[in-house]
N, C-alpha and C positions, 0 to 999 in steps of 0.2 A: 714185764716180758715173760715171766713164767706161765701167766695165763694163755699168752699167744703160743708158747711151746705146747700147752696142753691142748688147745684147740687143733693146732696142727697135728699133734699126735693122733687126736680123734680122727681127724680127716685121713690120715695115713692108715688108720686102722680099718676104716671103710674100704679104702683102696686094697688092702691087703686081704680083706674078706672076700672082696668081688674078684679079685685074681685068683683067689684059691677056688672059687665056683668056677672060673672060666678055665682052670687048669684041668678041669674033668677028672678029679681023683688024682692029681698030681701026676698026670700023663702027658701034658703039653708043656715041653720045655720052655718055650718062651714066657708063658704065664707063670710057670714055676720061678724062673728067675725074677720078674716082677714081684711076684709074691714075696719072695725072700728079701728083696731091696726095701719094698714097702714095709715089711715086718720090722726091719732093722731100724729104718727111719722112724718108724711109730715108736719102738721101744726106746730109741735113743732120745727123742723128744720127750717122752713120758719121764725118763730119768732126769732130764734137764729141769722139768717142772717140778719134780718131787724135791729138788733143792730147796724150794720156797713153800709149795702147797702141801698140806698135810696128806698122808697117804691115802686115806679113806675118801677124802673129798676128790683128790686127784684120779683115783681109781674110778670111782662112781662117774665123774664127768668123762673120763676118756672112754669107758665102757659104754656109758650113755650115749655119746655121740656116735660111737660105732653101732651101736644097736638101733638107734633112731635111723641113722644114715643107711643102713644095710636094708632095713625093713622098707624104707621108702624106695630105694633103689630096686629091691626085689619086686615091689608092687609095680614100678613104672617101667623097668627094663626086662624083667623076668616073668612077667605075667602071673605073679603070685597074687592071690585073692585080696581084693580090696573090700572091707566090709565096714559097717559102723563100728564094731567092737575092736578092729584092729586099729582104726583112726583114734578111737577113743583111748586106747592103752597107749598109743604113741603119743598123744597129748599129755596123758597122765605122766609118762616117763619123763617128757620134756619139762613139764611142771615140777616134777620132783627134782630134776637136775638144777632148774632155776632156783628152787627153794632151798637147796643145799648150799648153792653159792650165796644166797642172800643171807641165810642165817647159820 
C-alpha cells in the first residue's frame, strides 16, 4: 500500500505544480485554493508512504514522478519546447527512478 500512496503523492505533486502555474504568480484565488489542497494531499500521502519506504527512495520517486509529469504536461499543454534532448533526459530520469526501485 505504501507504493500506492507514493504514486498518488507524485500525481498530486504534478497537480499542485500545474495549479501553481495556473495561479499566475498566486494571483488567481481559485487556483491558489486548488494548489493548497493538492499540496496538502501530496504531502500527506508522502508521509504515509514514508512509514514503510526509505526516505531517499521515497523522495526520489515522489519528485521524479513530479518532474517527469510536469515536464510532459508543460510540453503538451503549455507549449514548452519539445526536443530530442528533453525527451532523452526525461527517459533517463524515468530509468533512474525504475532502477532505484529495482536495486
